[in-house]
C-alpha positions in Angstrom: 0.0 -0.1 0.0 1.5 3.1 -0.7 3.1 5.5 1.6 0.5 8.5 1.5 -2.4 6.2 1.8 -0.9 4.7 5.0 -0.3 7.9 6.8 -4.2 8.9 6.1 -5.1 6.8 8.8 -2.5 9.2 11.1 -3.4 12.1 9.3 -6.6 11.9 9.8 -6.4 11.5 13.5 -7.8 13.4 16.4 -5.0 16.3 17.7 -6.9 19.0 18.3 -4.8 22.3 18.6 -5.4 26.1 19.5 -8.3 27.5 17.4 -9.8 31.1 16.4 -13.7 31.8 17.4 -15.0 32.1 14.1 -18.2 30.9 12.1 -16.5 27.6 11.0 -16.4 25.9 14.1 -18.2 24.2 17.2 -17.6 24.9 21.0 -16.4 22.6 23.3 -15.3 22.7 27.1 -11.5 22.9 27.3 -10.3 19.6 29.6 -9.2 15.9 29.5 -11.3 14.2 26.7 -12.2 10.0 26.0 -12.0 9.7 22.2 -12.7 6.4 20.8 -11.0 6.5 17.1 -12.6 3.6 14.8 -10.2 3.7 11.0 -11.3 1.3 8.6 -10.2 1.3 5.0 -11.1 -1.2 2.2 -8.3 -2.5 1.2 -7.6 -3.9 5.2 -10.0 -7.0 6.8 -11.5 -4.6 9.6 -11.7 -2.3 11.2 -9.6 -0.9 14.1 -10.8 1.0 17.3 -8.4 2.7 20.0 -9.8 4.6 22.9 -7.3 7.5 24.1 -7.5 10.6 26.1 -6.2 14.3 25.1 -6.0 17.6 26.8 -8.2 19.7 24.8 -7.1 23.1 25.8 -9.3 25.2 22.9 -12.7 26.1 23.4 -13.5 25.6 19.8 -13.5 22.5 17.3 -13.0 23.0 13.5 -12.2 20.8 10.1 -8.2 21.5 10.5 -8.0 20.4 13.9 -9.5 17.0 12.7 -6.3 16.2 10.9 -2.6 15.7 12.3 -0.5 16.0 9.1 -2.5 18.9 7.2 0.0 20.3 4.7 -1.3 19.4 1.1 -5.0 19.3 2.5 -7.4 22.0 1.7 -10.6 22.0 3.1 -14.0 24.0 1.5 -17.3 24.3 2.0 -17.3 24.6 5.5 -20.5 24.8 7.1 -22.3 25.3 10.5 -25.7 24.6 11.4 -26.9 24.3 14.8 -24.6 22.3 16.5 -23.1 20.5 13.4 -20.2 21.3 11.2 -19.6 20.1 7.8 -16.9 20.2 5.4 -15.2 18.7 2.5 -11.4 18.1 1.8 -9.1 17.5 -0.7 -5.5 16.1 0.0 -2.5 16.5 -2.8 1.1 14.3 -1.5 3.5 13.0 -4.1 1.9 9.4 -4.0 -1.8 10.2 -4.4 -4.5 12.2 -4.1 -7.7 11.8 -1.8 -11.4 13.9 -1.4 -14.1 13.5 0.7 -15.9 14.7 3.0 -16.1 15.0 6.9 -18.7 16.0 10.2 -18.4 16.4 13.3 -22.2 17.5 16.1 -21.4 18.1 19.8 -24.1 16.8 22.0 -23.9 20.2 24.3 -20.3 21.2 25.2 -18.8 17.8 26.6 -19.7 15.5 23.9 -18.9 15.1 20.1 -19.0 12.8 17.4 -18.6 12.9 13.5 -16.1 11.2 10.6 -14.2 11.3 7.5 -14.8 9.8 4.3 -12.1 9.7 1.5 -11.6 8.2 -1.8 -8.6 7.7 -4.2 -9.1 8.5 -7.9 -10.7 5.6 -9.9 -6.8 4.7 -10.8 -6.2 3.3 -7.2 -9.0 0.7 -7.8 -11.7 2.2 -5.5 -9.5 3.0 -2.4 -11.6 4.3 0.7 -10.9 5.0 4.2 -13.3 5.8 7.0 -12.4 7.1 10.2 -15.2 8.1 12.7 -14.9 9.7 16.5 -16.9 9.5 19.5 -15.7 12.1 22.3 -16.8 13.1 26.1 -15.1 15.3 28.3 -14.2 13.3 31.7 -13.1 16.6 33.5 -9.8 18.9 34.0 -6.6 18.2 32.1 -4.0 16.4 34.2 
């Protein structure tokens, strides 16, 4: 499997950074969060889930925060409707391109869920990558 597609599993991980307050984000409570991530890629036999805790210092959650390695990626068509955020994503690396959509939904300021669906062009024989997140605030950062 090309390195780019393997790195997508890493790149689409959840590593939230500081965010600005704007109309392209959702409000969350800063602190320690328990985040369960499930990743599926069409060329692998089964999905993989993991749960981890992260200290999220920001009060805002936006699409660019949802990927670890954002170089070469562009978020567009970002829309906020109430407690839901959606966007389109296109990534171009030397080993290939991926495009798709993502979404996040908050349940109050102490829970969020969402996911991202990416696909490679047809010459990659229908490669698809999906990732979902379930997160809940569990207290102050340690």
